[in-house]
C-alpha positions in Angstrom: 30.1 -34.3 -24.7 26.8 -35.9 -22.8 28.2 -34.7 -19.4 28.3 -31.1 -20.2 24.9 -30.9 -21.8 23.1 -32.5 -19.1 25.1 -29.7 -16.9 24.1 -27.0 -19.2 20.6 -29.0 -19.3 20.0 -28.7 -15.9 21.3 -25.1 -15.6 18.8 -23.9 -17.5 15.9 -25.6 -15.6 17.0 -24.5 -12.5 17.3 -20.9 -13.7 13.8 -21.4 -15.1 12.6 -22.6 -11.9 14.1 -19.9 -9.9 12.0 -17.3 -12.0 9.0 -18.9 -12.1 9.4 -19.1 -8.1 10.3 -15.6 -7.7 7.3 -14.2 -9.5 5.1 -16.3 -7.7 7.1 -14.4 -4.3 6.5 -11.3 -6.1 3.1 -11.7 -6.9 2.2 -12.6 -3.3 3.8 -9.8 -2.0 1.4 -7.5 -3.9 -1.8 -9.4 -3.1 -4.1 -7.6 -0.9 -5.3 -10.8 0.9 -4.1 -9.1 4.3 -6.9 -6.2 4.0 -10.6 -6.5 4.3 -12.4 -4.7 1.2 -15.7 -5.6 2.4 -15.8 -3.8 5.5 -14.2 -0.4 4.8 -13.7 2.1 7.2 -13.5 6.2 7.5 -11.8 7.1 10.6 -10.7 10.8 11.3 -7.1 11.8 12.8 -3.7 13.7 12.2 -1.3 12.7 10.5 1.9 11.8 12.7 4.1 10.7 10.4 4.8 9.9 6.4 7.0 7.7 4.9 7.5 8.5 1.3 9.7 5.7 0.3 9.3 2.7 -2.1 7.8 0.3 -2.4 5.1 1.4 -0.5 4.5 4.9 1.2 3.2 4.7 4.8 1.1 7.1 6.6 1.0 6.7 10.5 -2.1 8.5 11.8 -3.6 8.9 15.3 -7.1 8.4 15.0 -9.8 10.4 17.1 -11.2 9.3 20.1 -14.8 8.5 18.8 -18.1 6.6 20.4 -16.2 5.7 23.6 -13.0 4.3 22.0 -9.6 6.3 22.9 -7.3 7.8 20.6 -5.3 5.2 18.6 -2.4 5.4 16.4 -2.9 3.6 12.8 -0.5 2.8 10.0 -2.0 3.1 6.6 -0.1 1.6 3.4 -0.7 3.0 0.0 1.3 2.5 -3.5 4.5 3.6 -4.5 5.7 7.5 -4.7 5.2 6.7 -8.5 1.3 5.7 -8.2 0.8 8.5 -6.3 2.6 11.3 -8.2 0.9 10.0 -11.1 -2.3 10.3 -9.4 -1.4 14.3 -8.5 0.0 13.6 -5.3 3.5 15.1 -4.0 5.5 14.4 -1.1 3.4 17.6 0.6 0.1 16.3 0.2 -0.5 15.1 3.6 2.2 15.9 6.0 2.8 15.6 9.8 0.3 17.7 12.1 -2.3 17.4 8.8 -5.9 16.6 9.7 -7.9 14.4 7.4 -10.6 11.8 7.0 -9.1 8.8 5.6 -11.1 5.8 3.8 -9.7 2.4 4.6 -9.8 -1.4 3.9 -8.9 -2.4 7.2 -6.1 -5.3 7.9 -8.2 -8.7 8.6 -6.2 -9.6 11.4 -7.7 -6.7 13.4 -4.0 -5.2 13.7 -4.9 -1.1 13.7 -3.7 -0.5 10.2 -4.7 -1.1 6.2 -4.8 0.2 3.1 -5.4 4.0 2.3 -8.0 4.1 -0.5 -8.9 8.0 0.1 -8.4 10.8 2.2 -10.7 13.9 2.4 -9.0 17.2 3.4 -11.0 19.8 5.6 -11.2 22.0 2.7 -13.1 19.4 1.1 -10.3 18.2 -1.6 -10.2 14.2 -2.2 -6.9 12.4 -2.8 -6.6 8.9 -4.1 -5.1 7.0 -6.6 -5.2 4.5 -9.4 -2.8 1.3 -10.5 -4.0 2.5 -14.2 -1.4 5.0 -16.0 -3.7 7.8 -17.5 -3.2 7.3 -20.8 -4.4 3.7 -20.2 -7.8 5.0 -18.7 
């Protein structure tokens, strides 16, 4: 009788440990530690590609040549399609060929990428997003 009870307890503890470990992994995945929020940048450029997919949307943007720096391709990550849709975006808000100004938190490692914070389109329309659902703001 005792061996079965011990086996059941071991399984319960193992399941609990796996759940806790998985929750820490999920938390780390959504960490903003890779982005330098303290030194945000603004770049002007042209959208090259849009990957409107879960879990995160990405935009590949060719930044304009400025201040002696050549044009370069950057990759900007934003939240999920659901978050952007609730914030007023559509799949067509930014399309390849669109020019805009991009406010980002750059990657800490110096790679050409970052977390997209805000987009200002040529007509002055501003696209941003919030992680807080509208009914909780």
